[in-house]
DSSP file (Angstrom, degrees, kcal/mol; ACC not computed):
  #  RESIDUE AA STRUCTURE BP1 BP2  ACC     N-H-->O    O-->H-N    N-H-->O    O-->H-N    TCO  KAPPA ALPHA  PHI   PSI    X-CA   Y-CA   Z-CA
    1    1 A M              0   0    0      0, 0.0     2,-0.4     0, 0.0     0, 0.0   0.000 360.0 360.0 360.0 137.9  188.0 -181.1  -38.8
    2    2 A L        -     0   0    0      2,-0.0     2,-0.6     1,-0.0     0, 0.0  -0.637 360.0-140.8 -80.9 129.7  186.7 -184.6  -39.0
    3    3 A N        +     0   0    0     -2,-0.4    -1,-0.0     1,-0.1     0, 0.0  -0.828  21.2 177.5 -91.1 115.6  188.2 -186.9  -41.6
    4    4 A T        +     0   0    0     -2,-0.6     2,-0.2     2,-0.1    -1,-0.1   0.249  38.4 122.9-105.5  10.2  185.5 -189.1  -43.1
    5    5 A D        -     0   0    0      1,-0.1    -2,-0.1     3,-0.0     7,-0.0  -0.503  63.4-123.0 -70.7 141.9  187.8 -190.9  -45.6
    6    6 A S        -     0   0    0     -2,-0.2     3,-0.1     4,-0.1     6,-0.1  -0.529  33.1 -99.1 -78.9 150.0  187.8 -194.6  -45.3
    7    7 A P    >   -     0   0    0      0, 0.0     3,-2.1     0, 0.0    -1,-0.1  -0.342  58.5 -75.9 -64.4 154.1  191.2 -196.3  -44.7
    8    8 A P  T 3  S+     0   0    0      0, 0.0    -3,-0.0     0, 0.0     0, 0.0  -0.212 118.5  20.3 -53.3 135.0  192.8 -197.7  -47.8
    9    9 A G  T 3  S+     0   0    0      1,-0.3    -3,-0.0    -3,-0.1     0, 0.0   0.261  96.6 111.0  92.4 -11.3  191.2 -201.0  -49.0
   10   10 A L  S <  S-     0   0    0     -3,-2.1    -1,-0.3     1,-0.1    -4,-0.1  -0.782  71.9-112.4 -98.2 143.1  188.0 -200.5  -47.2
   11   11 A P        -     0   0    0      0, 0.0    -1,-0.1     0, 0.0     0, 0.0  -0.355  11.7-145.5 -70.9 151.7  184.8 -199.9  -49.1
   12   12 A T  S    S+     0   0    0     -6,-0.1    -2,-0.0     2,-0.1     0, 0.0   0.610  82.9  34.8 -89.0 -14.7  183.1 -196.5  -48.7
   13   13 A S  S    S-     0   0    0      1,-0.0     3,-0.1     7,-0.0    -1,-0.1  -0.944  96.6 -86.6-135.2 159.6  179.6 -197.9  -49.0
   14   14 A P        -     0   0    0      0, 0.0     3,-0.1     0, 0.0    -2,-0.1  -0.255  55.8 -92.1 -60.9 150.9  177.9 -201.1  -47.9
   15   15 A P    >   -     0   0    0      0, 0.0     3,-2.1     0, 0.0     0, 0.0  -0.200  61.0 -74.3 -59.3 157.1  178.0 -204.1  -50.3
   16   16 A E  T 3  S+     0   0    0      1,-0.3     3,-0.1    -3,-0.1    -3,-0.0  -0.256 121.8  20.5 -57.5 133.8  175.2 -204.4  -52.8
   17   17 A G  T 3  S+     0   0    0      1,-0.3     2,-0.5    -3,-0.1    -1,-0.3   0.249  98.0 110.8  91.6 -12.3  172.0 -205.6  -51.2
   18   18 A I    <   -     0   0    0     -3,-2.1    -1,-0.3    -4,-0.1     0, 0.0  -0.857  53.6-157.1 -99.1 124.9  173.1 -204.5  -47.6
   19   19 A R        -     0   0    0     -2,-0.5     2,-0.1    -3,-0.1    -3,-0.0  -0.874  19.6-120.2 -98.7 132.5  171.2 -201.6  -46.2
   20   20 A P        -     0   0    0      0, 0.0     2,-0.5     0, 0.0    -7,-0.0  -0.420  33.3-111.0 -65.7 147.5  172.8 -199.5  -43.4
   21   21 A M        -     0   0    0     -2,-0.1     2,-0.6     2,-0.0     0, 0.0  -0.714  32.4-165.1 -82.5 124.4  170.8 -199.5  -40.2
   22   22 A I        -     0   0    0     -2,-0.5     2,-0.7    -3,-0.0    -3,-0.0  -0.948   2.4-162.7-113.2 114.0  169.3 -196.2  -39.5
   23   23 A V        +     0   0    0     -2,-0.6    -2,-0.0     1,-0.2    42,-0.0  -0.853  14.5 174.2 -99.8 112.6  168.0 -195.5  -36.0
   24   24 A S  S    S-     0   0    0     -2,-0.7    -1,-0.2     1,-0.4     0, 0.0   0.900  74.8 -10.2 -83.5 -42.2  165.7 -192.6  -35.7
   25   25 A S  S    S-     0   0    0     39,-0.1    -1,-0.4     0, 0.0     0, 0.0  -0.981  85.9 -87.4-153.5 149.8  164.8 -193.2  -32.1
   26   26 A P        -     0   0    0      0, 0.0     2,-0.2     0, 0.0    39,-0.1  -0.257  42.4-125.9 -60.8 138.9  165.4 -196.0  -29.7
   27   27 A S  E     -A   63   0A   0     36,-1.1    36,-3.3    35,-0.1     2,-0.5  -0.545  22.6-124.2 -79.0 151.6  162.7 -198.8  -29.8
   28   28 A R  E     -A   62   0A   0     61,-0.5    61,-3.5    34,-0.3     2,-0.3  -0.854  31.2-174.6-100.0 134.5  161.1 -199.6  -26.4
   29   29 A Y  E     -AB  61  88A   0     32,-2.6    32,-1.8    -2,-0.5     2,-0.4  -0.905  17.0-148.6-126.7 154.4  161.2 -203.2  -25.3
   30   30 A E  E     -AB  60  87A   0     57,-2.6    57,-2.3    -2,-0.3     2,-0.5  -0.997   8.0-164.2-123.9 134.8  159.8 -205.3  -22.4
   31   31 A F  E     -AB  59  86A   0     28,-2.9    28,-2.6    -2,-0.4     2,-0.7  -0.969   6.6-157.7-113.2 117.0  161.6 -208.3  -20.9
   32   32 A I  E     -AB  58  85A   0     53,-3.5    52,-3.1    -2,-0.5    53,-1.5  -0.869  14.1-170.1-102.1 115.6  159.5 -210.5  -18.7
   33   33 A L  E     -AB  57  83A   0     24,-3.1    24,-2.2    -2,-0.7     2,-0.2  -0.757  26.3-106.2-107.1 149.6  161.5 -212.6  -16.3
   34   34 A D  E    S+A   56   0A   0     48,-2.5    48,-0.4    -2,-0.3    22,-0.2  -0.536  83.3   9.8 -69.5 133.8  160.5 -215.5  -14.1
   35   35 A G  S    S-     0   0    0     20,-2.3     2,-0.8    -2,-0.2    -2,-0.1   0.069  96.8 -65.8  84.8 166.4  160.3 -214.6  -10.4
   36   36 A E        -     0   0    0     20,-0.1    21,-0.1    16,-0.1    -1,-0.1  -0.821  53.9-137.7 -94.7 105.7  160.4 -211.4   -8.4
   37   37 A L        -     0   0    0     -2,-0.8    -2,-0.1    -4,-0.1    19,-0.0  -0.335  15.1-121.1 -66.1 143.0  163.8 -209.9   -8.8
   38   38 A S     >  -     0   0    0      1,-0.1     4,-2.7    -2,-0.1     5,-0.2  -0.269  28.8-104.6 -73.3 163.2  165.5 -208.4   -5.7
   39   39 A E  H  > S+     0   0    0      1,-0.2     4,-1.9     2,-0.2     5,-0.1   0.887 123.6  54.6 -57.0 -37.5  166.5 -204.7   -5.7
   40   40 A R  H  4 S+     0   0    0      2,-0.2     4,-0.5     1,-0.2    -1,-0.2   0.912 109.0  46.4 -65.0 -39.6  170.1 -205.8   -6.1
   41   41 A A  H >4 S+     0   0    0      1,-0.2     3,-1.6     2,-0.2    -2,-0.2   0.927 111.1  52.9 -67.8 -42.0  169.2 -207.8   -9.3
   42   42 A L  H >< S+     0   0    0     -4,-2.7     3,-2.2     1,-0.3    -1,-0.2   0.858  97.9  65.9 -57.7 -35.9  167.2 -204.9  -10.6
   43   43 A A  T 3< S+     0   0    0     -4,-1.9    -1,-0.3     1,-0.3    -2,-0.2   0.720  87.0  70.5 -61.9 -21.0  170.3 -202.6  -10.1
   44   44 A A  T <  S+     0   0    0     -3,-1.6    -1,-0.3    -4,-0.5    -2,-0.2   0.585  97.9  51.7 -69.9 -10.2  172.0 -204.7  -12.8
   45   45 A F    X   +     0   0    0     -3,-2.2     3,-1.7    -4,-0.2    -1,-0.3  -0.549  62.6 158.0-124.3  65.8  169.7 -203.0  -15.3
   46   46 A P  T 3  S+     0   0    0      0, 0.0    -1,-0.1     0, 0.0    -2,-0.1   0.755  73.0  59.9 -63.7 -22.2  170.0 -199.3  -14.7
   47   47 A E  T 3  S+     0   0    0     -3,-0.1     2,-0.3    14,-0.1    -2,-0.0   0.575 102.3  63.6 -82.8  -7.6  168.8 -198.4  -18.2
   48   48 A L  S <  S-     0   0    0     -3,-1.7     2,-0.3    -6,-0.2    13,-0.2  -0.809  75.1-130.7-116.7 157.5  165.4 -200.2  -17.6
   49   49 A S  E     -C   60   0A   0     11,-3.0    11,-2.5    -2,-0.3     2,-0.3  -0.762  27.2-148.8 -96.1 150.0  162.5 -199.6  -15.3
   50   50 A G  E     +C   59   0A   0     -2,-0.3     2,-0.3     9,-0.2     9,-0.2  -0.880  18.0 177.5-123.7 156.2  161.2 -202.7  -13.3
   51   51 A R  E     -C   58   0A   0      7,-1.8     7,-3.6    -2,-0.3     2,-0.4  -0.964  23.6-133.3-154.0 135.4  157.8 -203.7  -12.1
   52   52 A H  E     +C   57   0A   0     -2,-0.3     2,-0.3     5,-0.2     5,-0.2  -0.740  28.8 172.3 -90.9 139.2  156.8 -207.0  -10.2
   53   53 A R  E >   -C   56   0A   0      3,-2.9     3,-1.8    -2,-0.4   -18,-0.1  -0.914  60.5 -33.0-150.0 120.6  153.6 -208.8  -11.5
   54   54 A A  T 3  S-     0   0    0     -2,-0.3   -19,-0.1     1,-0.3     3,-0.1   0.820 124.6 -37.8  39.3  66.1  152.2 -212.1  -10.4
   55   55 A L  T 3  S+     0   0    0      1,-0.2   -20,-2.3   -21,-0.1     2,-0.3   0.610 124.5  90.8  64.4  17.7  155.6 -214.0   -9.7
   56   56 A T  E <   -AC  34  53A   0     -3,-1.8    -3,-2.9   -22,-0.2     2,-0.4  -0.884  67.1-135.4-133.1 166.2  157.3 -212.3  -12.6
   57   57 A T  E     -AC  33  52A   0    -24,-2.2   -24,-3.1    -2,-0.3     2,-0.5  -0.988  13.1-154.1-122.0 129.9  159.4 -209.2  -13.1
   58   58 A S  E     -AC  32  51A   0     -7,-3.6    -7,-1.8    -2,-0.4     2,-0.4  -0.925   9.2-171.6-106.3 125.3  158.9 -206.9  -16.1
   59   59 A L  E     +AC  31  50A   0    -28,-2.6   -28,-2.9    -2,-0.5     2,-0.3  -0.959  16.5 167.4-111.0 134.7  161.8 -204.8  -17.2
   60   60 A F  E     +AC  30  49A   0    -11,-2.5   -11,-3.0    -2,-0.4   -30,-0.2  -0.997  10.5 100.0-151.9 153.7  161.1 -202.1  -19.8
   61   61 A G  E     -A   29   0A   0    -32,-1.8   -32,-2.6    -2,-0.3     2,-0.1  -0.936  66.3 -36.0 160.5-178.1  162.6 -199.1  -21.5
   62   62 A P  E     -A   28   0A   0      0, 0.0   -34,-0.3     0, 0.0   -35,-0.1  -0.443  39.8-166.9 -69.3 137.6  164.4 -197.8  -24.6
   63   63 A V  E     -A   27   0A   0    -36,-3.3   -36,-1.1    -2,-0.1     6,-0.1  -0.918   4.4-166.4-127.0 102.4  166.9 -200.0  -26.3
   64   64 A P        -     0   0    0      0, 0.0     2,-0.3     0, 0.0    -1,-0.1   0.778  59.3 -11.6 -63.2 -30.4  168.9 -197.9  -28.7
   65   65 A D  S  > S-     0   0    0    -39,-0.1     4,-1.9   -38,-0.1     3,-0.2  -0.957  74.2 -85.5-161.9 175.3  170.6 -200.5  -30.7
   66   66 A G  H  > S+     0   0    0     -2,-0.3     4,-2.5     1,-0.2     5,-0.2   0.788 119.1  57.8 -63.2 -30.6  171.6 -204.2  -31.1
   67   67 A T  H  > S+     0   0    0      2,-0.2     4,-1.5     1,-0.2    -1,-0.2   0.921 107.5  45.9 -71.1 -41.0  174.7 -203.8  -29.0
   68   68 A I  H  > S+     0   0    0      2,-0.2     4,-2.4    -3,-0.2    -2,-0.2   0.903 112.3  53.7 -62.8 -40.1  172.7 -202.6  -26.0
   69   69 A M  H  X S+     0   0    0     -4,-1.9     4,-2.5     1,-0.2     5,-0.2   0.928 108.7  47.0 -60.4 -47.6  170.2 -205.4  -26.6
   70   70 A R  H  X S+     0   0    0     -4,-2.5     4,-1.9     1,-0.2    -1,-0.2   0.825 111.0  53.8 -64.9 -28.4  172.9 -208.0  -26.6
   71   71 A G  H  X S+     0   0    0     -4,-1.5     4,-2.3     2,-0.2    -2,-0.2   0.919 109.8  46.2 -67.9 -46.8  174.3 -206.5  -23.4
   72   72 A I  H  X S+     0   0    0     -4,-2.4     4,-2.1     1,-0.2    -2,-0.2   0.935 114.3  47.8 -65.9 -43.2  170.9 -206.7  -21.6
   73   73 A L  H  X S+     0   0    0     -4,-2.5     4,-2.2     1,-0.2    -1,-0.2   0.866 111.1  51.6 -63.5 -36.6  170.4 -210.3  -22.8
   74   74 A A  H  X S+     0   0    0     -4,-1.9     4,-3.3    -5,-0.2    -1,-0.2   0.905 109.2  50.3 -65.8 -40.9  173.9 -211.3  -21.7
   75   75 A R  H  X S+     0   0    0     -4,-2.3     4,-1.8     2,-0.2     6,-0.2   0.887 109.0  52.0 -63.9 -39.5  173.3 -209.7  -18.2
   76   76 A I  H  <>S+     0   0    0     -4,-2.1     5,-2.3     2,-0.2    -1,-0.2   0.924 114.9  42.6 -59.4 -45.7  170.0 -211.8  -18.0
   77   77 A D  H ><5S+     0   0    0     -4,-2.2     3,-1.9     1,-0.2    -2,-0.2   0.938 111.7  53.2 -64.6 -49.9  172.0 -214.9  -18.8
   78   78 A D  H 3<5S+     0   0    0     -4,-3.3    -1,-0.2     1,-0.3    -2,-0.2   0.811 107.5  51.4 -57.7 -33.6  174.9 -214.1  -16.6
   79   79 A L  T 3<5S-     0   0    0     -4,-1.8    -1,-0.3    -5,-0.2    -2,-0.2   0.410 113.4-118.6 -83.9  -1.9  172.6 -213.6  -13.6
   80   80 A G  T < 5 +     0   0    0     -3,-1.9    -3,-0.2     1,-0.2     2,-0.2   0.753  61.1 153.5  69.6  24.8  171.0 -217.0  -14.3
   81   81 A L      < -     0   0    0     -5,-2.3     2,-0.7    -6,-0.2    -1,-0.2  -0.533  43.8-123.3 -85.1 155.2  167.6 -215.4  -14.8
   82   82 A T        -     0   0    0    -48,-0.4   -48,-2.5    -2,-0.2     2,-0.7  -0.878  14.6-149.5-102.3 116.5  164.9 -216.9  -17.0
   83   83 A L  E     +B   33   0A   0     -2,-0.7   -50,-0.2   -50,-0.2     3,-0.1  -0.732  18.7 175.1 -84.1 115.9  163.6 -214.9  -19.8
   84   84 A L  E     -     0   0A   0    -52,-3.1     2,-0.3    -2,-0.7   -51,-0.2   0.804  65.7  -3.3 -86.2 -33.0  159.9 -215.8  -20.4
   85   85 A E  E     -B   32   0A   0    -53,-1.5   -53,-3.5     2,-0.0     2,-0.4  -0.979  51.2-168.2-162.5 143.3  159.1 -213.2  -23.0
   86   86 A M  E     +B   31   0A   0     -2,-0.3     2,-0.3   -55,-0.2   -55,-0.2  -0.997  20.3 167.6-134.1 134.1  160.6 -210.3  -24.8
   87   87 A R  E     -B   30   0A   0    -57,-2.3   -57,-2.6    -2,-0.4     2,-0.4  -1.000  36.1-118.6-149.3 147.6  158.6 -207.9  -26.9
   88   88 A R  E     -B   29   0A   0     -2,-0.3   -59,-0.3   -59,-0.2     3,-0.1  -0.693  34.9-137.0 -83.6 135.6  158.9 -204.6  -28.7
   89   89 A L        -     0   0    0    -61,-3.5   -61,-0.5    -2,-0.4    -1,-0.0  -0.567  27.9 -93.7 -89.5 154.3  156.4 -202.0  -27.3
   90   90 A P              0   0    0      0, 0.0    -1,-0.1     0, 0.0   -61,-0.0  -0.355 360.0 360.0 -66.9 150.4  154.5 -199.7  -29.6
   91   91 A D              0   0    0     -3,-0.1    -2,-0.0   -64,-0.0    -3,-0.0   0.484 360.0 360.0 -71.0 360.0  156.0 -196.4  -30.2
């Protein structure tokens, strides 16, 4: 049986004015990067699909939450890639 009680001293609900984030389904995003990424660089983003277009690379796919988004952005930065644009795609 799962124990849902909060540890002593922790609130059981968010502070007033703070709404919990409810994710019904992952939002889809597109990341447009400068240059045509190699297959090796594309492999650093297994959760996204990639497509080359006019000296850029478009990575796109579902991003379930903020943690995953920060991870993708960190990998872009760690690889020294230039992010030209990021946008949420229509559902």
